[in-house]
C-alpha positions, 0 to 999 in steps of 0.5 A: 807844329813845327815842320820836319827838319831838312838837310842843306839838301831838302832831305827829310830828316823826320822818321825814326828811318832815316839814313845814318848821314842824312840824322848826322847830317842834320846833327851837324848842322844844328851843333858843330862848331863852324870847322867841324860844319866845314869838314862836314860838308868838305868829307860827305858834301862834295865841299870846298877845302879853301873853306876848311883850311879858312875856319882853321887859320882862326885858331892858328897863333904868331909863332906857328902853333895852334891854340884857341880851344880847337882840342876842346878839352883845352881851353884859351889861346895859347898853342899848345901841342895837341891843339896842332896834332888837331890840326895837322890832323884837318890838313890831312883830312883835306890834301894840304898837309905839305908847304909853307904851312908844314914848315910854319908848324914844324918851326912850331914842333922844334921852339917846343919840343923836349931835350929828346926831340919830342913833344911834350903833351902840355906846356906850362904855358897852359897855366892860368886858362881852364882845361880838363883835369885828366891833362896834368899842367906842371913845369917841365912837361916830359916827352910823351908818345901820346902827343908826338906819335901820331904827329910825326906818323902823319907827316912821315904818312906825307912824304914830310921831311924836316930837321925836327924829325930824326930826333923825333922819329928815334923817340917813338921807335924807343918809346914804340919798342918799349911799351911794357903797360899801356892804355888805350889813347897811348895805342892810339898814337904808337898806332898812329906813327907806326902807320906812317912810320917808313921804315915798314918791317919794323912798323910791322914787327912793332904792330905785332907784338903791340897787338899780342899786347892790346889782347893779353891787357885787354885793351880792347873790348873784343865782344861788345854785349860783355864791355861790362867784363873789359878793364878801363883803364886807370883815369879813365871814364867809368864804361869808357872803353876801345873798341878794335874800330878805335885802333884800326880806324882804315882796313890800311893800318897795321893794327886790322891785323889784330882783330878777326873779320868777326870781331871786328864786324861785332866792333862796326856794329855795335858803332852802328849802333850806338848813334843817337836819337839827335843823329850825333855819336856821344862822348865817352871820356870825361865830361869836365865842362858843359861846352868841352862836351858838346864840342867833343861831340862832332868830332866824334861824329866825323870820326864814326862816319870816316870809320863808318865809310872806310869799311864799307858801310853803308850811311844812306 
């Protein structure tokens, strides 16, 4: 008989009564890449941020961008904006979104930007390497709020000033304020931009309008018990719904104002209930290759834990 599994610190994981964090910890050690293991250790176990940065460096290329499937749905070694945005979010999570590391990233962003000074979702250099079928590869990709918004918002949030930001910020303002029909991932990118934008009055006004759009177009499931009644965006996987906590990942987000206390509590209850028997959370987007789903689940699990903690939900 195999012994009951234990965490790094000897806490028993056996039985269905195991706490949320303990169950997630077992899942992370069992399935996650080294980077996500070290991110978990830093976020929840007092681990060294140096270890996170060391693991992240393995994905860094000579051009200053990041590749090597850092974002699991894009395989291969080449640098891509989505990989680089992912790297910035990791640096932000350990308080190191500054200095030469960010200057190097901004040089890469400058080199790969479109004529508008913003980022495409995918560069044509991805051609020849596996990529998710829902991210098309084209020869002259357009600038996308989906790729640009989170990067610009994060850099502003860390008080980074670089020449690249001027035109990229203008692009984000134009894109956000022009939104009429949207989909959840684009709205999430808009929120990421608005949460970091330095013009707070303008950001609040734009967020108020965007929140009305989200509710009018039913882009957030306000009652998880009736989620089958909510539409799924074109191109999304069946059942790939988004909930209030997906937009308002922290209480300080401008998107928090879009939802009542009752709506948010239901959303967080749903998030807690989504933890699987193995301790991880499921991916909801389209699964197109076994490895990408396996690598995606620890990322989703980290995000779920961070969201629950941000709202004061007990983790164990």
